[in-house]
C-alpha positions as a Markdown table, in Angstrom:
| # | Residue | x | y | z |
|---|---|---|---|---|
| 1 | Met | -44.4 | -86.0 | -70.1 |
| 2 | Glu | -44.8 | -82.2 | -70.2 |
| 3 | Lys | -44.6 | -82.0 | -66.4 |
| 4 | Leu | -41.3 | -83.9 | -66.5 |
| 5 | Lys | -39.8 | -81.7 | -69.2 |
| 6 | Thr | -40.8 | -78.5 | -67.4 |
| 7 | Lys | -39.4 | -79.7 | -64.0 |
| 8 | Leu | -36.2 | -80.8 | -65.8 |
| 9 | Glu | -35.8 | -77.4 | -67.4 |
| 10 | Thr | -36.2 | -75.8 | -64.0 |
| 11 | Phe | -33.7 | -78.1 | -62.5 |
| 12 | Glu | -31.2 | -77.4 | -65.3 |
| 13 | Gln | -31.5 | -73.7 | -64.6 |
| 14 | Ala | -30.8 | -74.3 | -60.9 |
| 15 | Leu | -27.8 | -76.4 | -61.8 |
| 16 | Lys | -26.5 | -73.6 | -64.0 |
| 17 | Thr | -26.7 | -71.3 | -61.0 |
| 18 | Leu | -24.9 | -73.9 | -58.8 |
| 19 | Lys | -22.2 | -74.2 | -61.4 |
| 20 | Glu | -21.7 | -70.5 | -61.6 |
| 21 | Ser | -21.5 | -70.4 | -57.8 |
| 22 | Ile | -18.8 | -73.1 | -57.7 |
| 23 | Glu | -16.8 | -71.3 | -60.4 |
| 24 | Ser | -17.1 | -67.9 | -58.6 |
| 25 | Ile | -15.7 | -69.4 | -55.4 |
| 26 | Glu | -12.9 | -71.2 | -57.3 |
| 27 | Glu | -11.9 | -68.1 | -59.2 |
| 28 | Glu | -12.2 | -65.5 | -56.4 |
| 29 | Phe | -11.0 | -67.3 | -53.3 |
| 30 | Pro | -7.7 | -69.2 | -52.9 |
| 31 | Ala | -7.7 | -71.5 | -49.9 |
| 32 | Ser | -5.9 | -68.9 | -47.8 |
| 33 | Ala | -8.9 | -66.6 | -48.2 |
| 34 | His | -11.5 | -69.1 | -46.9 |
| 35 | Thr | -11.8 | -67.2 | -43.6 |
| 36 | Ser | -12.7 | -63.9 | -45.1 |
| 37 | Lys | -16.2 | -62.4 | -44.5 |
| 38 | Thr | -16.7 | -62.2 | -48.3 |
| 39 | Tyr | -15.8 | -65.8 | -48.8 |
| 40 | Ile | -18.2 | -66.9 | -46.1 |
| 41 | Val | -21.1 | -65.0 | -47.8 |
| 42 | Tyr | -20.2 | -66.7 | -51.2 |
| 43 | Arg | -19.9 | -70.1 | -49.5 |
| 44 | Asp | -23.3 | -69.8 | -47.8 |
| 45 | Ser | -24.8 | -68.7 | -51.1 |
| 46 | Leu | -23.2 | -71.8 | -52.7 |
| 47 | Ile | -24.8 | -74.0 | -50.0 |
| 48 | Gln | -28.2 | -72.4 | -50.6 |
| 49 | Cys | -27.9 | -73.2 | -54.3 |
| 50 | Phe | -26.9 | -76.8 | -53.3 |
| 51 | Glu | -30.0 | -77.1 | -51.1 |
| 52 | Tyr | -32.5 | -76.1 | -53.8 |
| 53 | Cys | -30.7 | -78.3 | -56.4 |
| 54 | Thr | -30.9 | -81.2 | -54.0 |
| 55 | Asp | -34.6 | -80.6 | -53.4 |
| 56 | Leu | -35.2 | -80.4 | -57.2 |
| 57 | Val | -33.3 | -83.5 | -58.2 |
| 58 | Trp | -35.3 | -85.9 | -56.2 |
| 59 | Lys | -38.5 | -84.3 | -57.4 |
| 60 | Val | -37.4 | -84.6 | -61.0 |
| 61 | Leu | -36.5 | -88.3 | -60.3 |
| 62 | Lys | -39.9 | -88.9 | -58.8 |
| 63 | Ile | -41.7 | -87.4 | -61.8 |
| 64 | Tyr | -39.5 | -89.5 | -64.1 |
| 65 | Leu | -40.3 | -92.7 | -62.2 |
| 66 | Glu | -44.0 | -92.0 | -62.2 |
| 67 | Asp | -44.6 | -90.5 | -65.6 |
| 68 | Phe | -41.9 | -91.9 | -67.8 |
| 69 | Glu | -41.1 | -95.3 | -66.2 |
| 70 | Lys | -44.7 | -95.8 | -65.0 |
| 71 | Thr | -43.3 | -97.0 | -61.7 |
| 72 | Ser | -45.7 | -97.3 | -58.8 |
| 73 | Leu | -44.1 | -95.6 | -55.8 |
| 74 | Asp | -45.0 | -96.4 | -52.2 |
| 75 | Thr | -43.1 | -93.3 | -51.0 |
| 76 | Ser | -42.6 | -89.7 | -51.7 |
| 77 | Ala | -39.6 | -89.3 | -49.5 |
| 78 | Pro | -36.2 | -88.3 | -51.1 |
| 79 | Arg | -34.4 | -91.4 | -49.9 |
| 80 | Gly | -37.2 | -93.7 | -51.1 |
| 81 | Ile | -37.1 | -92.0 | -54.5 |
| 82 | Val | -33.4 | -92.5 | -54.8 |
| 83 | Arg | -33.7 | -96.2 | -53.9 |
| 84 | Ala | -36.4 | -96.7 | -56.5 |
| 85 | Thr | -34.2 | -95.0 | -59.1 |
| 86 | Val | -31.3 | -97.4 | -58.2 |
| 87 | Asn | -33.8 | -100.3 | -58.4 |
| 88 | Ile | -34.6 | -99.5 | -62.1 |
| 89 | Lys | -30.9 | -99.1 | -62.8 |
| 90 | Leu | -31.1 | -95.4 | -63.7 |
| 91 | Leu | -28.5 | -94.8 | -61.0 |
| 92 | Ser | -25.7 | -97.2 | -60.0 |
| 93 | Glu | -25.4 | -98.3 | -56.4 |
| 94 | Asp | -22.5 | -95.9 | -56.0 |
| 95 | Glu | -24.5 | -93.0 | -57.4 |
| 96 | Gly | -27.3 | -93.9 | -55.1 |
| 97 | Ala | -25.0 | -93.8 | -52.1 |
| 98 | Gln | -23.7 | -90.4 | -53.2 |
| 99 | Tyr | -27.3 | -89.1 | -53.5 |
| 100 | Met | -28.0 | -90.4 | -50.0 |
| 101 | Gln | -25.0 | -88.5 | -48.7 |
| 102 | Met | -26.1 | -85.4 | -50.6 |
| 103 | Ile | -29.6 | -85.7 | -48.9 |
| 104 | Thr | -27.9 | -86.0 | -45.5 |
| 105 | Asn | -25.7 | -83.0 | -46.2 |
| 106 | Arg | -28.7 | -81.0 | -47.4 |
| 107 | Asn | -30.6 | -81.8 | -44.2 |
| 108 | Met | -27.6 | -80.8 | -42.1 |
| 109 | Thr | -27.4 | -77.4 | -43.8 |
| 110 | Ser | -31.1 | -76.8 | -43.2 |
| 111 | His | -31.4 | -77.9 | -39.6 |
| 112 | Met | -28.2 | -76.6 | -38.0 |
| 113 | Tyr | -25.5 | -74.1 | -38.8 |
| 114 | His | -21.9 | -74.6 | -37.8 |
| 115 | Gln | -19.0 | -73.1 | -39.7 |
| 116 | Glu | -17.1 | -76.4 | -39.8 |
| 117 | Val | -20.0 | -78.3 | -41.2 |
| 118 | Ala | -20.7 | -75.6 | -43.8 |
| 119 | Glu | -17.1 | -75.6 | -44.9 |
| 120 | Asn | -17.1 | -79.4 | -45.2 |
| 121 | Ile | -20.3 | -79.5 | -47.2 |
| 122 | Ala | -19.1 | -76.6 | -49.5 |
| 123 | Arg | -16.0 | -78.7 | -50.4 |
| 124 | Gln | -18.3 | -81.6 | -51.4 |
| 125 | Val | -20.6 | -79.5 | -53.6 |
| 126 | Pro | -18.6 | -79.7 | -56.8 |
| 127 | Ser | -18.7 | -83.5 | -56.8 |
| 128 | Phe | -22.5 | -83.4 | -56.0 |
| 129 | Tyr | -22.9 | -80.9 | -58.9 |
| 130 | Ala | -21.1 | -83.4 | -61.2 |
| 131 | Leu | -23.4 | -86.2 | -60.1 |
| 132 | Met | -26.5 | -84.2 | -60.7 |
| 133 | Ala | -25.3 | -82.9 | -64.1 |
| 134 | Ala | -24.6 | -86.5 | -65.2 |
| 135 | Thr | -28.1 | -87.5 | -64.0 |
| 136 | Val | -29.7 | -84.8 | -66.0 |
| 137 | Glu | -27.8 | -85.9 | -69.2 |
| 138 | Arg | -28.9 | -89.5 | -68.6 |
| 139 | Leu | -32.5 | -88.5 | -68.1 |
| 140 | Lys | -32.5 | -86.4 | -71.2 |
| 141 | Lys | -31.0 | -89.2 | -73.2 |
| 142 | Asn | -33.6 | -91.7 | -72.0 |
| 143 | Ile | -36.4 | -89.2 | -72.8 |
| 144 | Glu | -35.1 | -88.6 | -76.3 |
| 145 | Gln | -34.8 | -92.4 | -77.0 |
| 146 | Lys | -38.5 | -93.0 | -76.3 |
């Protein structure tokens, strides 16, 4: 249980940084400024935060499944972890599909770099942040209830 709490705290700190990155972009850059060099640096920083949050969330879910739910996993891959989390009804089918898209986007940012792809993913990050923040709250609630 301690491992889960520690990883969850780390994830919450990463989410806080992601939220601050989202807010910074929203406050500093109107849509007309999305081609400026400074905006591109901020956007790429936002994407980096998104990448490590994506990596952390499925690892938190894995620990939750193993240590808290005592689920036997036959995979340690992010998509398998998400499917297992949907199977135990921690995530809805829709949330699971959103996580699958998030993993796809994270992989695209890590393996290729195109301005258009980066911009598209950056626009999706706020909704992914909301999904991850809701998941954290659900995990914390479940942990407190046991």
